[in-house]
C-alpha positions, 0 to 999 in steps of 0.5 A, spaced: 663 923 368 666 926 374 670 921 378 667 922 385 671 916 389 676 918 394 684 917 392 687 913 397 693 907 396 691 900 397 695 900 403 692 906 406 685 903 404 687 897 408 689 901 414 682 904 414 679 897 413 682 894 419 680 901 423 673 899 421 673 892 424 676 894 430 670 900 431 665 894 429 668 890 435 670 884 431 674 879 434 682 880 435 683 873 431 678 875 425 682 882 425 689 879 424 686 874 419 683 879 415 689 884 415 694 878 413 689 876 407 689 883 405 696 884 405 697 878 401 693 881 396 696 888 396 703 884 395 701 880 389 698 886 385 704 890 387 708 886 383 704 888 377 705 895 380 698 896 382 697 900 388 690 904 387 684 900 389 680 903 383 685 899 378 684 892 381 680 888 377 676 881 378 681 878 374 687 880 379 683 877 384 682 870 380 689 871 379 691 871 386 687 865 387 691 861 382 697 864 385 695 861 392 693 855 389 700 854 386 703 856 393 700 850 396 694 853 400 688 849 401 682 850 398 679 852 405 684 857 406 683 860 399 676 860 401 677 864 407 682 869 404 677 870 398 672 872 404 676 877 407 677 880 400 670 880 399 669 884 405 675 889 404 672 891 397 665 891 400 667 896 405 671 900 400 665 901 396 661 903 402 666 908 403 666 911 396 673 909 395 672 904 389 666 905 384 665 898 383 666 892 387 671 887 383 670 882 388 663 881 387 663 875 382 669 872 385 667 865 387 669 860 393 673 854 391 669 848 393 672 843 398 669 838 403 668 840 410 670 835 415 666 833 420 668 835 427 673 830 431 669 827 437 674 823 442 671 816 443 671 814 451 677 810 450 681 816 447 679 821 452 680 816 458 687 815 455 688 823 455 686 823 462 691 817 464 697 821 460 696 827 464 694 824 471 701 826 474 700 833 472 695 836 476 694 843 473 693 840 466 689 835 469 684 840 471 685 844 464 683 838 460 677 836 465 674 843 465 675 843 457 672 836 457 666 837 462 664 844 460 665 845 452 668 852 454 673 855 449 681 855 450 681 862 450 675 863 455 679 858 460 685 862 460 681 868 462 678 865 468 679 868 474 679 865 481 673 869 483 669 866 477 669 859 480 664 857 485 665 850 487 660 850 493 655 852 488 658 848 482 658 854 477 663 858 473 662 865 470 665 866 463 667 873 462 665 877 456 670 879 451 671 882 445 664 880 441 662 875 446 657 876 452 659 873 459 655 867 461 654 862 467 655 855 466 654 849 471 660 845 473 659 837 474 663 833 480 668 831 475 670 839 474 669 841 481 674 835 483 679 837 478 679 844 480 679 843 487 685 839 487 689 844 482 687 850 487 690 846 493 697 846 489 696 853 485 702 857 486 701 863 491 700 869 487 697 876 487 695 875 480 687 872 480 688 868 474 685 861 475 691 857 471 698 860 473 705 858 471 710 855 476 712 863 477 705 865 478 704 868 471 698 867 467 698 860 463 697 863 456 693 860 451 699 858 446 702 855 452 696 851 454 695 849 447 702 846 446 701 842 453 695 839 451 698 837 444 703 834 447 699 830 452 695 828 446 701 825 443 703 821 449 696 818 449 697 816 442 691 820 440 692 822 433 689 828 429 686 831 435 686 838 437 684 842 443 678 844 440 676 837 439 675 837 447 669 842 446 666 838 440 666 832 444 662 835 450 657 838 445 656 831 441 656 827 448 651 832 451 646 832 445 647 824 444 645 824 452 638 828 450 640 835 453 636 840 449 639 843 443 638 850 446 641 849 452 647 846 450 648 852 445 647 857 451 652 853 455 657 853 450 656 860 448 654 859 440 651 866 438 647 862 433 643 856 434 644 853 427 652 853 429 649 847 434 644 844 430 650 842 425 652 837 430 646 833 430 648 830 423 653 826 428 648 823 432 645 817 430 641 815 436 638 820 440 634 819 447 626 820 446 626 825 451 630 831 453 633 832 459 636 838 463 641 834 467 648 834 464 652 827 463 659 827 466 664 824 461 
């Protein structure tokens, strides 16, 4: 039978795959992760002098899984890399670069999914106390805790996106996520106003700035919050746990699932539903009023 597959190297196939993901509007972080995962596979099979996508077998991918395990990768990380590789070869199959998909029968390693970390009232009050003298970080932590927005969304906020008199904030669309308007409670409004009173003068309209008037970048915000977690004596906590805490707190207080899902920008209601497992006692009646943490 005549071979009708397109002749490209694994490296070339990888570049085509990345371009495909960009054209599909996938998130930058997703594209970077997929690219790195495929790079690792390409490097691994390269040690066996395999550079042609059509020569990759299911056993090669299984051996790659073993290699990752020997390199001390967690089962969760290996599972994510398997997912990337499956997506890669599915794409190659649709583009007629490979005739058969060697990743189809590759299985994901089993692992326990840890429930989201939710801060206790004592913990988030301790976090507030730890950053009390840092007005900018107090505002950042308060906004994350009182709105459940993502750290990337917070870093993108512009001064013009905030309406303190109407108690609203607009979260701009970015990558594959739609824009949305969310309410600001009194605690969030108060913290933002206090920050605006000392915000550096700058032509830059980004809400949260460095002392030199430049945008406060996500990685630096994350580092600062991690530092305050340590100062507050809060263990095993990450920035995203402020978001988890908001979601669980609102659901526990009776805020409708669909409303919470819309507020935090979940694409699927099923993502929000997973938090219901963490709620033992839920009020009999739903309430649209958001509870202040």
